[in-house]
C-alpha positions as CSV (number, residue, x, y, z in Angstrom):
1,M,0.0,0.0,0.0
2,S,1.1,3.5,-0.6
3,E,2.1,5.8,2.2
4,I,-0.8,8.1,1.5
5,V,-3.4,5.3,1.9
6,V,-1.8,4.2,5.2
7,L,-1.8,7.9,6.4
8,G,-5.5,8.2,5.4
9,L,-6.4,5.1,7.3
10,K,-4.5,6.3,10.4
11,L,-6.3,9.6,10.3
12,A,-9.7,8.0,9.8
13,F,-9.1,5.7,12.8
14,L,-8.0,8.6,14.9
15,A,-11.1,10.5,14.0
16,A,-13.3,7.5,14.9
17,L,-11.6,7.2,18.3
18,W,-12.2,10.9,19.0
19,L,-15.9,10.6,18.0
20,A,-16.3,7.6,20.4
21,I,-14.7,9.6,23.2
22,L,-17.0,12.6,22.6
23,F,-20.1,10.4,22.6
24,V,-19.1,8.7,25.9
25,A,-18.4,12.1,27.4
26,A,-21.8,13.5,26.3
27,A,-23.6,10.4,27.8
28,I,-21.8,10.8,31.1
29,R,-22.5,14.5,31.3
30,T,-26.2,13.9,30.6
31,D,-26.3,11.2,33.2
32,V,-24.7,13.3,35.8
33,F,-26.2,16.7,35.2
34,G,-29.4,15.9,33.3
35,R,-30.7,18.1,30.6
36,K,-32.3,21.6,30.6
37,I,-36.1,21.7,30.0
38,S,-37.5,25.0,28.7
39,T,-40.7,26.4,30.2
40,A,-42.3,26.3,26.8
41,E,-41.6,22.6,26.6
42,L,-43.3,22.0,29.9
43,Q,-46.4,23.9,28.8
44,I,-47.4,24.8,32.3
45,A,-49.9,27.6,32.7
46,D,-48.9,30.5,35.0
47,G,-51.2,32.5,37.2
48,Q,-54.4,31.6,39.0
49,P,-55.9,28.1,38.3
50,T,-59.1,28.0,36.2
51,R,-62.3,26.3,37.4
52,K,-61.5,23.4,35.0
53,Q,-58.0,23.1,36.5
54,L,-59.4,23.1,40.1
55,K,-61.9,20.4,39.2
56,A,-59.1,18.4,37.5
57,A,-56.9,18.8,40.6
58,Q,-59.5,17.0,42.7
59,K,-59.0,14.0,40.5
60,L,-55.2,14.1,40.7
61,P,-53.3,11.1,42.1
62,K,-52.2,11.5,45.7
63,K,-49.5,8.9,45.8
64,L,-46.9,7.0,43.9
65,K,-46.6,3.4,44.8
66,I,-43.8,1.0,43.7
67,T,-45.6,-2.2,42.6
68,H,-42.7,-4.2,41.2
69,G,-39.0,-4.1,41.8
70,P,-36.5,-4.2,44.7
71,Q,-38.5,-1.6,46.7
72,A,-42.0,-2.9,46.0
73,G,-44.6,-1.6,48.5
74,T,-42.8,1.8,49.0
75,T,-45.3,4.7,48.7
76,L,-44.5,8.4,48.2
77,P,-47.0,11.3,48.4
78,L,-47.4,13.4,45.3
79,G,-47.7,17.2,45.1
80,E,-44.1,18.4,45.7
81,P,-41.6,17.7,42.9
82,I,-40.0,14.3,43.1
83,I,-36.7,13.5,41.6
84,I,-36.1,9.8,41.0
85,G,-32.7,8.4,40.6
86,R,-29.7,6.7,42.2
87,A,-28.2,9.8,43.9
88,D,-28.6,10.4,47.6
89,D,-30.2,13.8,47.0
90,C,-33.2,12.3,45.1
91,Q,-36.6,12.1,46.9
92,L,-37.0,8.5,45.6
93,V,-33.7,6.6,45.5
94,L,-33.7,3.5,43.4
95,N,-30.7,1.3,43.9
96,D,-30.7,-0.2,40.4
97,D,-27.9,-0.4,37.8
98,Y,-30.4,0.6,35.1
99,V,-31.4,3.9,36.8
100,S,-29.4,7.1,36.2
101,T,-28.1,9.4,38.9
102,H,-31.0,11.8,38.3
103,H,-33.3,9.8,36.1
104,A,-36.7,11.5,36.1
105,R,-38.8,14.2,37.7
106,I,-42.5,14.2,38.6
107,S,-44.0,17.6,39.2
108,R,-47.4,19.2,39.5
109,G,-48.5,22.2,37.5
110,G,-51.4,23.6,35.5
111,G,-53.8,21.2,37.2
112,Y,-52.0,18.0,36.3
113,D,-48.9,15.9,37.1
114,I,-46.0,15.9,34.6
115,I,-43.2,13.3,34.4
116,E,-40.0,14.2,32.5
117,D,-37.0,12.1,31.7
118,L,-33.9,13.9,32.8
119,G,-31.7,12.6,29.9
120,S,-31.4,9.1,31.3
121,T,-29.5,6.4,29.5
122,N,-32.1,3.7,29.7
123,G,-35.3,5.8,29.4
124,T,-38.5,6.4,31.4
125,F,-41.6,4.5,30.3
126,V,-45.3,5.6,30.9
127,N,-47.8,2.9,30.2
128,N,-45.0,0.9,28.4
129,Q,-44.2,3.8,26.1
130,R,-40.8,5.5,26.3
131,I,-41.2,9.2,26.8
132,T,-38.8,11.8,25.3
133,V,-40.7,15.0,26.3
134,P,-42.4,16.0,29.5
135,T,-45.6,14.0,29.6
136,Q,-48.9,14.4,31.5
137,I,-49.7,11.5,33.8
138,G,-52.7,10.7,36.0
139,T,-54.4,8.2,38.3
140,G,-53.9,4.6,37.0
141,D,-50.9,5.4,34.9
142,S,-47.9,3.1,35.3
143,V,-44.3,4.4,35.3
144,R,-41.3,2.1,34.7
145,I,-37.8,3.2,35.6
146,G,-35.1,0.5,35.5
147,Q,-36.5,-2.6,37.1
148,S,-39.1,-0.7,39.1
149,T,-42.7,-0.2,38.1
150,M,-44.8,2.5,39.9
151,L,-48.5,3.2,39.9
152,L,-50.2,6.5,40.4
153,E,-53.0,6.1,42.9
154,R,-55.6,8.3,44.6
């Protein structure tokens, strides 16, 4: 082979290695810090709740219960924002290799509950559908994170 071809192959291999390093670094950064969500993406109404929102709030789920997984039977009240993940500063700590440090957030706004994936590696599933944007959830919906399945109850 000519020297030019060998040099080209070396440069291509070097570029491929750098791309792999950049992808791994981006995945680690997202897993550690999460991703930013804009307020427009959340679509939460500001100001006073409407009559419709107040009526919907009466039907909101009151608790999150783990039904399957290592911590089955654990119940958490809903209302305040809940961060789910492996980190000690999370409100719901799931000791599971498939759960990111800060995996997902459940918050209440605009008369309904919203779950958002915080850029996790293995994803967050609502009713067996992987979510990629903040998603409205309600009573009876199931949430799967790692090996744990949770149910929203009244």
